C-alpha positions in Angstrom: 10.9 8.9 -21.9 11.7 5.2 -22.1 9.1 2.6 -21.3 11.1 1.6 -18.2 11.1 5.1 -16.9 7.4 5.5 -17.5 6.7 2.2 -15.7 8.7 3.4 -12.7 6.9 6.7 -12.7 3.5 5.0 -12.9 4.4 2.7 -10.0 5.6 5.7 -7.9 2.4 7.6 -8.6 0.3 4.5 -7.7 2.2 4.1 -4.4 1.4 7.8 -3.6 -2.3 7.3 -4.5 -2.6 4.2 -2.4 -1.0 6.0 0.6 -3.3 9.0 0.1 -6.3 6.7 0.1 -5.1 5.0 3.3 -4.7 8.3 5.0 -8.1 9.5 3.8 -9.8 6.4 5.0 -8.1 6.7 8.5 -9.2 10.3 8.7 -12.8 9.4 7.8 -12.7 6.6 10.4 -11.9 9.1 13.1 -15.1 11.0 12.2 -17.5 8.1 11.3 -16.2 4.9 13.1 -17.3 2.5 10.4 -15.4 -0.7 10.1 -15.3 -0.6 6.3 -13.1 2.4 6.5 -10.5 0.6 8.5 -10.6 -2.3 6.0 -10.1 0.2 3.2 -7.2 1.9 5.0 -5.5 -1.4 5.7 -6.1 -2.6 2.2 -4.7 0.6 0.7 -1.7 0.4 3.0 -1.0 -3.2 2.0 -1.4 -2.2 -1.7 1.1 0.7 -1.2 3.6 -1.6 0.4 3.2 -4.2 -2.3 3.6 -1.7 -5.1 6.7 -0.3 -3.4 8.2 -3.9 -3.3 7.2 -4.5 -6.9 8.8 -1.2 -8.0 12.0 -2.1 -6.2 12.1 -5.6 -7.8 11.3 -4.1 -11.2 14.1 -1.5 -10.9 16.6 -4.2 -9.9 15.5 -6.5 -12.7 15.7 -3.9 -15.4 18.8 -2.0 -14.2 20.9 -3.0 -17.1 18.4 -2.2 -19.9 
């Protein structure tokens, strides 16, 4: 496995983990109604979107390698 492929795999796994954390925090917010859980969910969702954008940019930049 090349370093590029490993990097893309790691980014994809990170996006999935951030999305899972956002879903978990939203589920916990429905039970507990603490504001910190909403902050965590929004932060995780922003991180997932940022990682997805980064992964797309990285793939385009390294396409010819």
